[in-house]
C-alpha positions, 0 to 999 in steps of 0.5 A: 530429867531436864525439861525444856520450855516447850515441855513446861509450857505444854504440860506443866503450866497453869495446871488446875488438877493433878492426879497421881496414879493412872489406875482405875481410880485416877483415870475415873477421877480425871474423867469426872473432873473433866465432866464437872470442869470442862475448861480445866487443865487436868494432868495425870502422872504415872510412874510406870510405862503402864499403870502400876500397882494392881489395875492392869495386874489384877484377876478381872473379877467383878465381885462383891464378896464371897460368904466366907469373906463377908463373914470375915469382914463382919468381924471388924465391921458392923452389919450396917458397914458390911452392907455398905461395903457390898453396896459400894462394890455393886455401885462401882461395877455399875459405874464402870459398865455404864461408863465404858459398856460391857463390850469394851471391858469384856464383861461376862456374868457367869456367877462367882462360886465359893469352893470349900476344901474337904478338910475345912468343914468348920468353914463350910459349916459356918458359911452354909449356916450363914447363907440365909441370913446374908441373903436377907441382909443383902437383899436390898443391894441386889434386889434378889437373894445373891447366894445359892448352893449349886453342885460341883459341875466343873469336876474340882477335886478335894472339895465339898460337892456343893459351891455357894454361888453368888449369881450376880458376880462377873468377870471382865478383861482387865487390859481392855478395861484400862485401854478403854479408860485410857482412850476415854481420857485421850478423847477428853484431852486429858494428858497422861505422862508416864515414867513420872514418879512423884517424890514429894509434895509441898502444900502451901495452902493455895497450891501444891508444888509437885516434885518429881526426879529433876523437876517440879511444877505447881498444881492448884489441886492434887489427887493422890490415887496410888492405892498400894503406894499411897504411904510414900506420899500420905504418911498419915493415912492407914494404908499398907502395901499388899502384894498379890501373886498370880499365874496363868496357864497356857491354853487348855483344850476343851476347858469347861470351867467358866466363871469366877471362883474363891477359896479360903475367905477370898485369899485364893481366886481363879477364873477362866480367860481365853481357854486358860486358868488364871489363878492368884492368892496365897498372901495369907501364907506369908503376910509379913513377906507379902506386905511390900511395894516390891513386885515379884514372886516367892516359891512358897506362894507359887508352889502353893498355887501350882499344888492347888491347880494340880490337885483341886482345879485341874486334877488328872489334867495336863497343863503348863504355866505360861506367865507369872506376875504380881500386883500391889494392893492397898489394904488396912484394918478396915475394908472401907476405902479412904476417900477424903480431903487431906488439906485445902489442896490435897485429896486422896482415894486409896485403900481399896482392899483388893476390890479395885475392879469393883470399887475403883470407878466409884472411888474415883468419881467420889474423889473428884466430887470432894471439890 
């Protein structure tokens, strides 16, 4: 790419802060920097024509963790760490709602319901037995017991007739959310350059030289907010890429299903949107293949999603698949996001563990607050 004098002068000169990645974390970081440093020159770089990764490809869950997911987290974290994780997710949603407003992001609170397949009695039993303890544990976060048992009122098949419902969970419109964040950056004179993939960074201590295809420029500080792609720039950080496959049906007449739904420790999830069912997950069927930075779908997972849709979610009901897509998440052995200073001039906010909608706004704010 050849750049002119005008391009360097207008966008790439005297840059104070460069954010790599224009997803939820990156844009919240940029907005927080503008708030703290009103006269600074801020630049956001995005490798895609739209935000890549997961910010515009997720399911739009404002969720904090189902009972089975929290129990799975407890195997690798202390109880105190689990509470802190849930608190961060809750705080992140509140930051997002306060920043943009519920209408702008299409926020609705219908609760989040965990379903249990009939052949998984062990998981249902352990979650039922743990519900009261988790309610006491998470009471300080929500101000009321979050979990309650509710009946299978949506007619799902092949599951226990009882859900475990998280009454505070909600859902939002991912596209509206990102559009509102982009507009807010535009209103705050924060340029976002798309189609720019950063290939390397040279940190000299007082500045960072950022290299993209065919050109480079200097920035006083750099914030890496690329989550699932973080290992390309941060070799030392423990972030693995994880692909999430998703499908959505065509509109279904008289669709009664309303809310967000989880199965199997959160590895499967679905919701209603625009009289459709959006369904994703199945990464646990083939962890090795899904540990990738490549977008795409596989027959193994797509067939499993369609089977779940046909046999459990929409039994005895006709439906057609309208679209399929995938997103790239950043995961690791720990669920706690990495928000840290790498050097004098480089910072990162990554490893959101599939909870980017809940955590992204808080992580972006915390990232900017590192300086």
